[in-house]
N, C-alpha and C positions, 0 to 999 in steps of 0.2 A: 239040301237039293239046289237052294239058290247060289250058294258059294260054287258049287260044281257048274252050274250053267254059266256063272259070270266069267269062270276060268275057261270054259268051253268056248263062249263068245269071244273072249279075249284072244284065244288061240285061233279062232276062225277069222279074227280082224273084223268083227261086225262093227266096230266103232267107226271104221272107215267109210261104211256105207250107210249108216243111220242117218236120221233126220238132222242131228247135229254134227254131221261129218264135215261140213264146211270149216267150222271152228278147229276141228281136229287136224284138218289138212292144213290150214293157216298155221297152227302151231308147229306141226311137223316141218313145213317149209321154213318157219322162222328159225327152228333148231338146226336144220341142214345148213342154212345160209351161215348162221353163227359158227357152226363147226368149219364151214369152209373158210370163213374169215380168219379163225384161229390157226388153221393150217397154213394159210397165205402168211400171216404176221409171223409165225414160227419160223417159216421158210426164209423169210426176209431177215429175221434175227440170225439165223444160222450163217446165211450168206454173209452178212456183215461182220460177224465173228471170224469167219474164214478169212476175209479180206483183211481184217485188223491184224490177225496172226500172221499172214503172209507179208504184210507191210512191216510189221515189227522185226521179222527176221530179216528182211531186206535191209532195214535200218542198222541192224547189228552187223551184217556182213560188210556194209558200206562204212560203218564206223571202224571196223577192224582193218579194211583196206586202207582207209584214211591214216590209221595209226602206223601201219606198215610202210606206206608212202612216205610219211613224215619222217619216220626213223632212218629210211634210206636217204632221204634228202640231207638229214643231218650228218650222215656218214659222208656223203659226197661233198659236203661243204666244208669238211674238216681240212686244215691246212696239210696234213700229212697226205691225205688222199689226193688233193690237188697237185702237190709237189710230185707225186708219184706218176700222176697222168702227165704232167708237163715235162717230165724226164724224157718221156718218149719223143717229145718235140725239142729237146735239147734245151729247155728253158728251166733254169734252176733258180732258187731263191738266193736273194742277195745276201752277201756276207756283211755288207756295210749297212749299219741301221740307217732309217731314214732320219732326215733333219727336218725339224719344224720350221716352217716359214711363218714369220709374224709380220704382218703388214699393219703399221700403225697409222691410224687416221689422223690427218693434220689437226692440230689443235685449233678451234675456231677462236677468231679474234674477238675480243670484247668490243663494245661500242666505242669505247674511248680510243682503243688502238685504230680503229677504223676511222675515226676523226682525225687522227694524227697524220694519216696518209693523205688526207685532202689538204693538209696545211702546207 
């Protein structure tokens, strides 16, 4: 019979209005606040994960755009492409190869040669 009365008192929530109810209410508030903190931190964690995922996708898109732009630039820098674009302006590549111009630095006179000038 004591077992039945304990289940009955539990269902009626007599532990919330007994003499020791203050301890029970403190424990319930503690558990509730702990649960709220867990929900809050879980929400923050999920939000950061979504942000990381979106930034990772954005980095992938920007990297592919960079590669596409770089390959397009390489095509535009090719001599054949430049010569085709210049033909519209009637500028053609030279048939005569360029000549290398070499400028020689005058040889510096030695100390003895400088003394001979003074004589």
